[in-house]
C-alpha positions in Angstrom: 125.3 56.1 103.6 128.5 54.1 104.3 129.8 56.7 106.7 126.6 56.5 108.8 126.8 52.7 109.1 130.5 52.7 109.9 129.9 55.0 112.8 127.6 52.7 114.7 128.9 49.2 113.7 132.2 47.8 115.1 135.2 47.1 112.9 134.6 43.4 112.5 131.1 44.0 111.3 132.3 46.7 109.0 134.6 44.3 107.2 131.9 41.6 106.9 129.3 44.1 105.7 131.7 45.5 103.1 132.5 42.0 101.8 128.8 41.3 101.5 128.2 44.6 99.9 130.8 43.8 97.2 129.0 40.6 96.6 125.7 42.5 96.2 124.0 41.4 99.4 122.4 43.9 101.8 120.5 41.5 104.1 122.8 41.6 107.1 123.5 45.3 106.9 119.8 46.1 106.9 119.2 43.8 110.0 122.0 45.5 112.1 121.0 49.0 111.1 117.4 48.2 112.0 118.4 47.0 115.5 120.4 50.1 116.4 117.7 52.4 114.9 114.9 50.8 117.0 116.9 51.3 120.2 117.8 54.9 119.4 114.3 55.9 118.4 112.8 54.2 121.5 115.1 56.3 123.8 114.2 59.5 121.9 110.5 58.7 122.1 110.6 58.2 125.9 112.6 61.4 126.5 110.2 63.4 124.3 107.0 62.5 126.3 107.5 64.9 129.2 108.1 68.1 127.3 105.4 67.2 124.9 102.8 67.0 127.7 104.0 70.3 129.3 104.1 72.3 126.0 100.7 71.0 124.9 99.0 72.0 128.1 100.4 75.5 128.0 99.5 76.0 124.4 96.0 74.7 124.8 94.8 77.4 127.3 96.9 80.2 125.9 95.8 79.7 122.2 92.1 79.5 123.1 92.3 82.8 125.1 94.2 84.6 122.4 91.9 83.3 119.7 88.7 84.5 121.5 90.2 87.9 122.2 91.3 88.4 118.6 87.9 87.4 117.3 86.1 89.9 119.6 88.5 92.8 118.7 88.2 92.0 115.0 84.4 92.1 115.0 84.2 95.3 117.1 86.9 97.0 114.9 85.1 96.2 111.6 81.7 97.2 112.7 83.2 100.4 114.1 85.1 101.2 110.9 82.0 100.5 108.8 79.8 102.8 111.0 82.4 105.6 110.9 82.8 105.3 107.1 79.0 105.5 106.7 78.9 108.6 109.0 81.6 110.3 107.0 79.8 109.4 103.7 76.7 111.2 105.0 78.6 114.2 106.2 80.3 114.6 102.8 77.0 114.4 100.9 75.5 117.1 103.2 78.5 119.3 102.6 78.2 118.9 98.8 74.5 119.6 98.8 75.1 122.8 100.9 77.8 123.9 98.5 75.3 123.5 95.6 72.8 125.7 97.5 75.5 128.3 98.2 76.3 128.8 94.5 75.5 132.4 93.5 73.5 131.2 90.4 71.2 129.1 92.6 70.7 132.0 95.0 70.0 134.5 92.2 67.7 132.3 90.1 65.7 131.1 93.2 65.0 134.7 94.1 63.7 135.3 90.5 61.5 132.2 90.6 59.6 133.5 93.6 59.1 136.9 91.9 55.4 137.1 90.9 56.2 139.8 88.3 58.7 137.7 86.4 57.9 137.5 82.7 57.4 134.3 80.7 60.6 134.8 78.6 62.7 135.6 81.7 61.1 132.6 83.5 62.1 130.4 80.7 65.7 131.6 80.9 65.8 131.1 84.7 64.5 127.5 84.4 66.9 126.8 81.6 69.9 128.0 83.7 68.8 126.0 86.7 68.2 122.9 84.7 71.6 123.2 83.1 73.3 123.6 86.5 71.3 120.8 88.1 72.1 118.4 85.3 75.8 119.2 85.6 75.7 118.5 89.3 73.8 115.2 88.9 76.3 114.0 86.2 79.2 115.0 88.5 78.1 113.0 91.5 76.9 109.4 90.9 75.1 109.3 94.2 73.0 112.4 93.4 69.7 111.5 91.6 67.6 114.7 91.6 67.4 118.2 92.9 64.4 120.5 93.7 63.9 124.0 95.0 61.0 124.7 97.3 59.2 127.9 98.5 60.3 128.3 102.2 56.8 129.7 103.1 54.5 127.1 101.5 56.8 124.1 101.1 55.7 123.7 97.5 58.3 122.6 94.9 58.8 125.5 92.4 61.5 123.8 90.3 63.1 120.4 90.0 65.4 118.5 87.7 62.4 116.8 86.3 63.8 113.2 86.0 61.3 111.0 87.6 60.7 111.6 91.3 57.3 112.8 92.4 57.8 115.8 94.7 55.1 116.4 97.3 54.7 119.4 99.6 57.7 119.3 101.9 56.6 121.8 104.7 55.6 119.1 107.1 58.8 117.1 106.7 61.4 117.4 109.5 64.3 117.7 107.1 62.6 120.7 105.5 62.0 122.3 108.9 65.7 121.8 109.8 66.6 123.7 106.6 64.2 126.5 107.5 66.1 126.7 110.8 69.4 127.0 108.8 70.5 123.5 109.4 71.2 120.6 107.1 68.3 118.2 107.3 68.2 114.5 106.4 65.0 112.5 105.9 64.5 108.9 106.9 65.0 106.3 104.1 61.6 105.7 102.5 60.0 103.9 99.5 59.3 106.0 96.4 55.6 106.3 95.4 56.4 106.5 91.7 58.8 104.7 89.4 62.4 105.8 89.8 65.8 104.3 89.0 66.6 101.2 91.2 70.0 99.7 92.1 70.2 98.2 88.6 69.5 101.4 86.7 66.0 100.4 85.8 62.8 102.3 86.6 60.8 100.7 89.5 58.3 101.6 92.2 59.0 101.3 96.0 62.7 102.1 95.5 64.3 103.1 98.8 65.5 106.7 98.7 66.6 109.6 101.0 66.3 113.4 100.9 68.7 116.0 102.2 67.4 119.6 102.5 69.6 122.7 103.0 68.8 126.5 103.1 69.4 128.7 100.0 70.6 131.8 101.9 70.6 135.3 100.4 71.7 138.6 101.8 68.4 139.2 103.6 67.6 135.7 104.7 66.5 132.3 103.3 65.5 132.6 99.6 64.4 129.0 99.3 65.1 125.4 100.2 67.2 123.0 98.1 66.3 119.4 98.5 68.5 116.6 97.0 67.4 113.0 96.5 70.2 110.6 97.4 70.9 107.1 95.9 71.3 105.0 99.1 72.6 102.1 97.0 75.8 104.1 96.7 76.5 103.9 100.4 79.6 101.8 100.8 81.3 101.3 104.2 84.4 99.7 102.4 85.0 97.0 105.1 83.9 93.8 103.3 87.5 92.9 102.4 88.4 92.8 106.1 86.3 89.6 106.4 87.2 88.0 103.1 88.5 84.9 104.9 85.0 84.2 106.2 82.6 82.7 103.6 79.6 83.4 105.9 80.4 87.0 106.7 77.4 89.3 106.6 77.7 93.2 106.9 74.6 95.4 106.7 73.0 98.6 107.8 69.7 98.8 109.8 67.5 101.7 111.0 66.0 102.2 114.4 63.0 100.1 113.6 65.3 97.1 112.7 64.7 97.3 108.9 67.5 96.7 106.5 68.7 99.8 104.6 71.5 98.0 102.8 72.0 94.7 101.0 72.4 91.3 102.7 75.3 89.0 101.6 72.7 86.3 100.8 70.1 87.7 98.4 69.3 84.3 96.9 68.6 82.7 100.3 66.2 85.6 101.1 64.3 85.0 97.9 64.2 81.2 98.4 62.8 81.6 102.0 60.2 84.2 100.7 61.6 86.8 103.2 61.8 89.4 100.4 60.2 90.0 97.0 62.6 92.5 95.5 65.3 93.7 97.9 66.0 93.7 101.7 66.0 97.5 102.0 62.8 98.6 103.9 61.4 95.1 103.3 63.4 92.8 105.6 63.4 93.3 109.4 66.2 92.0 111.7 63.9 89.4 113.3 64.8 85.9 114.5 62.4 83.6 112.5 62.2 81.1 115.3 61.2 83.5 118.1 59.7 86.2 115.8 61.5 88.7 118.0 64.4 91.1 117.3 67.7 89.3 117.1 69.7 89.3 120.4 72.4 91.7 119.0 69.8 94.3 117.9 67.9 93.9 121.2 71.0 94.6 123.3 72.2 97.5 121.1 72.2 101.2 122.1 73.1 104.4 120.3 76.1 105.2 122.5 78.6 102.4 122.1 79.4 99.2 120.3 77.9 95.9 121.5 79.2 92.4 120.7 78.0 88.8 121.2 80.5 85.9 121.1 78.2 83.4 122.9 76.1 83.0 119.7 72.6 84.1 118.7 70.2 83.4 115.9 70.2 86.0 113.1 67.5 87.0 110.6 68.0 83.8 108.7 67.8 81.6 111.8 71.6 80.8 111.7 73.7 80.7 114.8 76.2 83.6 114.5 78.5 85.8 116.5 78.6 89.5 115.8 79.0 93.2 116.7 76.8 96.3 116.3 77.9 99.9 116.3 75.7 103.0 116.0 76.3 105.4 113.1 77.0 108.9 114.4 74.6 111.6 113.3 71.9 109.1 112.3 69.5 106.6 113.8 71.2 103.7 112.0 73.4 100.9 113.2 76.0 98.9 111.4 76.2 95.1 112.0 78.9 92.5 111.3 78.0 88.8 111.7 79.8 85.6 111.1 78.6 82.0 111.4 79.7 80.8 114.9 81.1 77.5 113.7 83.2 79.3 111.1 84.3 82.1 113.5 85.5 79.6 116.0 86.9 77.2 113.4 90.5 78.2 114.1 89.9 77.9 117.9 88.2 74.5 117.5 91.0 73.4 115.2 93.6 74.5 117.8 91.8 72.5 120.5 91.6 69.4 118.3 95.2 69.7 117.2 96.5 70.2 120.7 94.4 67.4 122.2 95.5 64.9 119.6 99.0 66.0 119.1 100.5 63.7 121.7 98.9 60.7 120.2 99.9 61.7 116.7 103.5 62.4 117.7 103.8 59.1 119.5 102.3 57.2 116.6 104.8 58.9 114.3 107.7 58.0 116.6 106.7 54.3 116.8 106.0 54.1 113.1 109.1 55.9 112.1 111.4 53.7 114.2 109.9 50.6 112.6 109.6 51.9 109.0 113.0 53.7 108.9 114.8 50.6 110.1 113.1 48.1 107.8 112.9 50.3 104.7 116.3 52.0 104.6 117.4 50.5 101.3 114.2 49.7 99.5 112.9 53.3 99.3 116.1 54.3 97.4 115.4 51.7 94.7 111.7 52.6 94.7 112.5 56.3 94.4 114.8 55.6 91.5 111.9 53.8 89.8 109.6 56.7 90.7 111.9 59.2 88.9 112.0 57.1 85.9 108.2 57.1 86.0 108.3 60.8 86.0 110.1 60.8 82.7 107.3 58.7 81.4 104.7 61.2 82.8 103.3 59.2 85.7 104.3 60.9 89.0 106.0 64.0 90.4 108.3 63.6 93.5 110.4 66.3 95.1 114.0 65.4 96.1 116.8 67.5 97.6 119.5 68.7 95.0 122.2 67.8 97.6 121.7 64.2 96.7 123.3 64.8 93.3 126.8 65.0 94.9 127.1 61.2 95.4 127.8 58.5 92.8 125.6 55.8 94.3 121.9 55.0 93.6 120.9 58.3 95.2 123.0 60.2 92.6 121.1 58.5 89.8 117.9 59.5 91.4 119.0 63.1 91.9 120.1 63.5 88.3 116.9 62.0 86.9 114.8 64.2 89.2 116.6 67.5 88.3 116.4 66.8 84.6 112.7 66.1 84.8 112.0 69.0 87.1 113.7 71.5 84.9 111.7 70.3 81.9 108.4 70.5 83.7 109.3 73.9 85.2 110.2 75.4 81.8 107.0 74.0 80.3 104.8 75.4 83.0 106.5 78.8 82.8 105.9 78.9 79.0 102.2 77.9 79.4 101.7 80.6 82.1 103.3 83.2 79.9 101.2 82.3 76.9 98.0 82.3 79.0 98.8 85.7 80.5 99.5 87.2 77.1 96.1 86.1 75.8 94.3 87.5 79.0 95.9 91.2 78.6 94.9 91.2 74.9 91.3 90.2 75.6 90.9 92.7 78.5 92.3 95.5 76.4 89.9 94.8 73.6 86.9 94.7 76.0 88.1 97.9 77.7 88.4 99.7 74.4 85.0 98.6 73.3 83.4 99.7 76.5 85.1 103.1 76.5 84.2 103.7 72.9 80.5 103.0 73.4 80.3 105.0 76.7 81.9 107.9 74.9 79.4 107.7 72.1 76.5 107.5 74.5 77.7 110.5 76.5 78.4 112.7 73.5 75.1 111.7 71.8 72.9 112.2 74.8 74.3 115.6 75.8 72.8 117.5 72.8 69.6 115.3 72.9 68.6 116.5 76.4 68.1 120.2 75.4 66.6 119.2 72.1 63.9 117.0 73.7 63.5 119.6 76.5 63.0 122.6 74.2 60.7 120.5 71.9 58.5 119.5 74.7 58.4 123.1 76.0 57.6 124.6 72.6 54.4 122.5 72.6 53.1 124.2 75.7 51.5 127.5 74.7 51.4 128.8 78.2 55.2 129.0 78.3 56.4 130.3 74.9 53.2 131.2 73.2 51.2 129.2 70.6 52.6 127.8 67.4 50.7 127.5 64.1 49.9 124.0 62.9 53.0 123.7 60.6 55.3 124.9 63.4 53.7 122.5 65.8 54.0 119.6 63.4 57.7 120.4 62.8 58.4 120.5 66.6 56.6 117.1 67.0 58.8 115.6 64.3 61.9 117.0 66.0 60.9 115.5 69.4 59.9 112.1 67.7 63.2 111.8 65.9 65.2 112.9 69.0 63.4 110.1 71.0 64.2 107.6 68.3 67.9 108.6 68.4 67.9 108.3 72.2 66.4 104.8 71.9 69.1 103.8 69.5 71.8 104.9 71.9 70.2 103.0 74.8 70.0 99.9 72.5 73.7 100.2 71.6 74.5 100.2 75.3 72.3 97.2 75.9 74.1 95.3 73.2 77.4 96.1 74.8 76.5 95.0 78.3 74.8 91.8 77.1 77.8 90.9 74.9 80.3 91.5 77.7 78.2 89.5 80.2 77.8 92.6 82.5 74.0 93.0 82.0 72.0 93.2 85.3 68.8 91.4 85.8 66.3 92.4 88.5 64.4 89.2 89.6 61.1 89.2 91.3 57.7 87.5 91.2 55.1 89.0 88.8 52.0 88.1 86.9 52.7 87.5 83.2 49.1 88.1 82.1 49.2 91.6 83.7 52.5 92.4 82.0 51.1 91.5 78.5 48.1 93.7 79.2 50.4 96.6 80.0 52.3 96.0 76.8 49.1 96.2 74.8 48.3 99.5 76.6 51.7 100.8 75.7 51.1 100.3 71.9 47.5 101.5 72.0 48.1 104.9 70.4 50.5 103.5 67.7 48.1 100.7 66.5 45.2 103.2 66.4 47.3 105.6 64.4 48.3 102.9 61.9 44.9 101.2 61.9 46.2 97.7 62.8 45.2 95.1 65.3 47.1 94.0 68.4 45.4 91.0 70.1 46.3 89.4 73.5 45.5 85.7 73.4 46.7 85.0 77.0 43.9 83.4 79.0 45.1 81.9 82.2 46.9 83.8 85.1 50.6 82.9 85.2 53.1 83.8 88.0 56.8 83.8 87.2 60.0 84.7 89.1 62.1 86.6 86.5 62.8 90.2 85.3 59.5 91.8 84.4 61.1 94.9 82.8 63.5 92.8 80.6 60.7 90.6 79.4 58.6 93.6 78.5 61.7 95.0 76.7 61.8 91.8 74.5 58.1 91.9 73.8 58.3 95.6 72.8 61.2 95.0 70.4 59.3 92.1 68.8 56.1 94.1 68.4 57.9 97.1 67.0 59.6 94.8 64.4 56.2 93.2 63.5 54.6 96.7 63.0 57.4 97.5 60.5 56.6 94.5 58.3 52.8 94.2 58.4 50.5 95.9 55.9 48.9 99.2 56.9 45.2 99.1 57.9 45.1 95.3 57.4 47.9 94.4 59.7 47.4 92.0 62.6 49.7 91.1 65.5 48.9 88.4 68.1 50.7 87.9 71.4 50.3 85.3 74.1 52.0 83.4 77.0 51.3 79.9 78.3 52.9 77.6 80.9 54.9 74.7 79.4 56.4 72.4 82.2 58.7 74.6 84.3 58.9 77.4 81.7 56.6 80.1 80.3 56.4 80.2 76.4 55.7 83.6 74.8 55.1 84.3 71.2 54.5 87.4 68.9 52.8 86.5 65.6 52.2 88.8 62.6 50.7 88.6 59.1 53.6 90.4 57.5 55.9 89.6 54.6 57.6 86.7 56.3 61.3 85.6 56.3 63.1 83.1 54.2 64.9 80.1 55.8 68.4 81.3 54.8 67.8 84.7 56.4 66.4 83.2 59.5 69.8 81.8 60.4 71.4 85.3 60.6 68.3 87.0 62.1 69.6 87.4 65.7 73.1 88.6 64.8 74.1 92.2 65.5 73.4 94.8 62.7 71.8 92.2 60.4 68.8 93.5 58.4 66.4 91.2 56.6 65.7 93.7 53.9 68.2 96.7 53.9 66.0 98.8 51.6 62.9 98.2 53.7 64.7 98.8 57.0 66.1 102.1 55.7 62.6 103.2 55.1 61.6 102.6 58.7 64.9 103.2 60.4 66.8 101.1 62.9 70.2 99.6 63.4 69.4 95.9 63.1 70.2 95.2 66.8 66.8 94.8 68.4 66.7 91.1 67.8 70.2 90.6 69.0 69.2 92.4 72.2 66.2 90.1 72.6 68.5 87.1 72.2 70.9 88.4 74.8 68.1 89.1 77.3 66.3 85.8 76.9 69.5 83.8 77.2 70.6 85.9 80.1 67.4 84.9 81.9 68.1 81.2 81.1 65.8 80.9 78.2 65.8 80.4 74.4 64.4 82.4 71.4 63.6 81.3 67.9 61.4 82.1 64.8 59.0 80.3 62.6 58.4 82.0 59.3 57.7 81.6 55.7 57.8 84.2 52.9 54.3 85.7 52.3 52.7 83.9 55.3 53.9 86.1 58.2 56.3 85.3 61.1 56.0 84.0 64.7 58.7 84.7 67.2 58.8 82.4 70.2 60.8 82.6 73.4 60.6 80.7 76.7 61.8 81.7 80.1 62.2 79.5 83.2 59.6 80.1 85.9 62.3 80.4 88.6 65.4 82.6 88.6 68.7 81.6 87.0 71.5 84.1 87.7 73.5 84.1 84.5 74.4 87.2 82.5 73.4 87.1 78.9 75.8 87.2 76.0 75.0 87.7 72.3 
């Protein structure tokens, strides 16, 4: 500091200032320094004006042109990569389906299936071998849902994996005719007529699906046609990460009619605007809601090249966007990338604003700096010293160069205080981060181990159950393996019943795990509650007749709710099953109902069973808790159904509780919001 002042002040002034400094006065030194500082900064400011104007003008036009070019190339590149990845995905699936059809076992067993002289016993073995091979293939490929073999002459399905899909005669389908002509045929994406697995793994109607048909070729020609049902929800173009910096980025697939065949990035907005009821696939069309016409990007598209629009157009939500559309080779689909126009041009707008205002800002800084620097040369040092002391007290956190520690004046005091405080804070932060990270590896490892263990159990338990249930069902059909006597038939029925019970327990364990980890999926949609309760009563009809008990539905008024219909039915089914276990035979009565209460729907399941004491009610919804272990052992069960109910209800944004008294029965209540709340449930 003394060196700087001595370089601009003459010798007489230096002596006088040094005398005043020794007496503790800085008034005159500050005045002289301020005078020279103002003159110097004024000259620098004037000389800086000319290059500032020139540089700003050049950068203004250059930056805008570069920014626009980069935006166009980025959108075209991403839509092109997405379309290419989807095309490759389809080609790979066609190749895999053809490889299944080319397997020697498939060729041999298909020929036997079409042999009219094949005996029942040999037919059973053929079907068993095909089912085993089909199940192996389906488990191997997560996108493969079902397989079927058809007669090439009639188009009738002669064997299928038998999971859920309803196979019709395929002869009139183009993909079937392509296979007849020794090509790989692919159907259009269409809605299922019956309930099949949706994107959440739940059974649902109107689920978009697609078929691929290939020839099963033998030595003398085509022996049959193999048709595979493909899960289109597994189509993944793997380009979303390229637009991670745009919050409004939307990437989706459409067919030639402009219908979505992939997810939108804004599912909740679509539901709020009543544009969809379940999902955008085959339900949402790429139409501008203002003009009720196809959006500009889709209107201008063709199947030969990529098209882009940077001028802006209104998308299917009515938002002003820019985008690019690229045809998917080998299909009649197109892949679209869109970004909100304001967000896409944000960097360009920012460049314009910065460049246009930079001159004024720089000039303001120059003028302000010349004044403040001259008048506040000494005071900031004292203030900064006080600031560092405040840091020690935990008030503020300044940053100061370590080079200032070399001096022995006030700056040195400041530097030493700063370094000491900074090291203490840094060490504390590092320790906190280390402790936090250690806790997060431990928790993730525990969750991973739990998930792997349950998945392993589920897989190992379900593998032997599939043939058990299949053979048990087959044995009850006299036209396949012959008739059984009454004792044999009763034994087979018991085997099938207990196998189904074990399968249900496995599914319940998986439900508990997903709910506990917060990874459970909920499929929201509008439905009528009163109709759902009638379906529940229908489901339990045979059971209540068998046990001679009553199941009464007290719901009177129609109620519409936006929630997960299948999950609510799952809760009601668990509660009714529990009630059946605890009510008297032949005199038992169960009552169910639903009614609107403010912005919720209140459900209840009431029984005239043995009741539950207050102390046991507190533990009722915990995993593996059983009210009466002896009683539950008589009827089976793991004691997890109520914990599943609690996880589902809370995951839907609701609450569940019980009102019971020993000897007077029990009433289980739960209420669900009328509108969707997207929160995963935890037990």
